[in-house]
Legacy VTK file of the C-alpha trace (Angstrom):
# vtk DataFile Version 3.0
C-alpha trace
ASCII
DATASET POLYDATA
POINTS 133 float
-0.057 -0.069 0.037
1.342 3.256 -1.004
1.681 6.091 1.578
0.076 9.263 1.414
2.009 12.250 2.368
0.864 14.816 4.837
0.243 17.310 1.926
-1.855 14.598 0.141
-3.981 14.158 3.269
-4.386 18.015 3.536
-5.463 18.223 -0.017
-7.928 15.287 0.505
-9.172 16.956 3.588
-9.730 20.167 1.725
-11.759 18.236 -0.731
-13.949 16.777 2.021
-14.528 20.317 3.110
-15.509 21.516 -0.333
-17.678 18.299 -0.773
-19.392 19.068 2.624
-20.130 22.728 1.405
-21.699 21.371 -1.663
-18.837 22.552 -3.934
-18.589 19.345 -5.808
-16.538 20.654 -8.624
-13.802 21.932 -6.194
-13.921 18.522 -4.313
-13.472 16.765 -7.651
-10.472 19.049 -8.256
-8.789 18.528 -4.883
-9.255 14.560 -5.052
-8.284 14.265 -8.641
-4.989 16.044 -7.775
-3.985 13.129 -5.464
-5.828 10.373 -7.380
-3.663 10.832 -10.515
-0.669 9.426 -8.310
-2.392 6.572 -6.651
-2.397 2.960 -7.523
-4.442 -0.303 -6.786
-7.417 -0.070 -4.308
-6.747 3.431 -3.184
-6.857 4.675 -6.747
-10.104 2.795 -7.482
-11.659 4.240 -4.205
-10.705 7.806 -4.971
-12.020 7.406 -8.582
-15.201 6.532 -7.268
-15.202 9.353 -4.810
-14.272 11.850 -7.484
-17.195 10.345 -9.697
-19.603 10.894 -6.762
-18.537 14.321 -6.565
-19.009 14.825 -10.468
-22.343 13.398 -10.343
-23.359 16.002 -7.709
-21.957 18.728 -9.886
-23.907 17.573 -12.977
-27.061 17.250 -10.883
-26.605 21.029 -9.823
-26.186 22.029 -13.211
-29.050 20.286 -14.732
-27.418 17.276 -16.421
-29.437 14.446 -15.199
-28.110 12.036 -17.808
-24.445 12.801 -16.997
-25.239 12.638 -13.338
-26.632 9.010 -13.566
-23.956 8.055 -16.094
-21.007 8.846 -13.807
-22.796 7.420 -10.725
-23.203 4.280 -12.413
-19.448 4.251 -13.320
-18.793 4.956 -9.696
-20.707 2.065 -8.717
-18.765 -0.256 -11.039
-15.571 0.959 -9.501
-17.142 0.259 -6.153
-18.080 -3.342 -7.243
-14.725 -3.742 -8.662
-13.108 -2.862 -5.452
-15.509 -4.840 -3.104
-14.444 -7.978 -5.252
-10.852 -7.356 -4.124
-11.518 -8.219 -0.295
-11.591 -11.725 0.801
-13.573 -10.856 3.965
-16.270 -8.211 4.653
-16.108 -5.143 2.550
-14.898 -2.387 4.681
-17.296 0.213 6.140
-16.272 3.267 3.920
-16.791 1.302 0.834
-19.966 -0.363 1.989
-21.337 3.101 2.896
-20.275 4.578 -0.482
-22.077 1.890 -2.395
-25.288 2.466 -0.299
-24.984 6.110 -0.830
-24.495 5.717 -4.570
-27.618 3.278 -4.799
-29.700 5.886 -2.751
-28.636 8.806 -5.241
-29.276 6.981 -8.324
-32.565 5.799 -6.971
-33.549 9.575 -5.992
-32.585 10.639 -9.538
-34.573 7.892 -11.208
-37.596 9.115 -9.113
-36.936 12.656 -10.216
-36.072 13.679 -6.708
-33.181 15.833 -5.626
-30.165 13.931 -4.521
-28.272 16.740 -2.862
-30.041 16.505 0.356
-28.777 12.789 0.531
-25.335 13.761 -0.326
-25.281 16.659 2.223
-26.626 14.401 4.991
-24.085 11.781 4.056
-21.235 14.178 3.903
-22.019 15.848 7.225
-22.990 12.649 9.290
-21.213 9.709 7.721
-18.076 10.766 6.001
-15.254 11.227 8.217
-11.515 12.025 8.244
-10.799 8.395 8.420
-12.147 8.045 4.823
-9.126 10.016 3.652
-6.608 7.226 4.347
-9.091 4.290 3.556
-7.981 1.687 1.048
LINES 1 134
133 0 1 2 3 4 5 6 7 8 9 10 11 12 13 14 15 16 17 18 19 20 21 22 23 24 25 26 27 28 29 30 31 32 33 34 35 36 37 38 39 40 41 42 43 44 45 46 47 48 49 50 51 52 53 54 55 56 57 58 59 60 61 62 63 64 65 66 67 68 69 70 71 72 73 74 75 76 77 78 79 80 81 82 83 84 85 86 87 88 89 90 91 92 93 94 95 96 97 98 99 100 101 102 103 104 105 106 107 108 109 110 111 112 113 114 115 116 117 118 119 120 121 122 123 124 125 126 127 128 129 130 131 132
């Protein structure tokens, strides 16, 4: 498992703050800056997180089709990652999968997924997610 530097963690933390504030594009930018240098499980995980943020950005800008497309891609990344664990799927990944299902369902029901993302970001996501893999 590759090591995240203190600067990497600070950038991921900044992305989490942007995500919590509903600035999904800024969260995407922060997380992508780190994701590009990652490998293996950590890379898949952060790609799914980036896609989660991009989906929120698409929704906020009226792009329902783009939102669903990127969230389905994130779900595939999560499924690929989950299959790499011999035991139970770790909590951050399990909770991310649940969130994606809930958000996709909301959009398919013509409901706004942003309250779901906001509640998740404020009550479920923690700094422990930053070093997950």
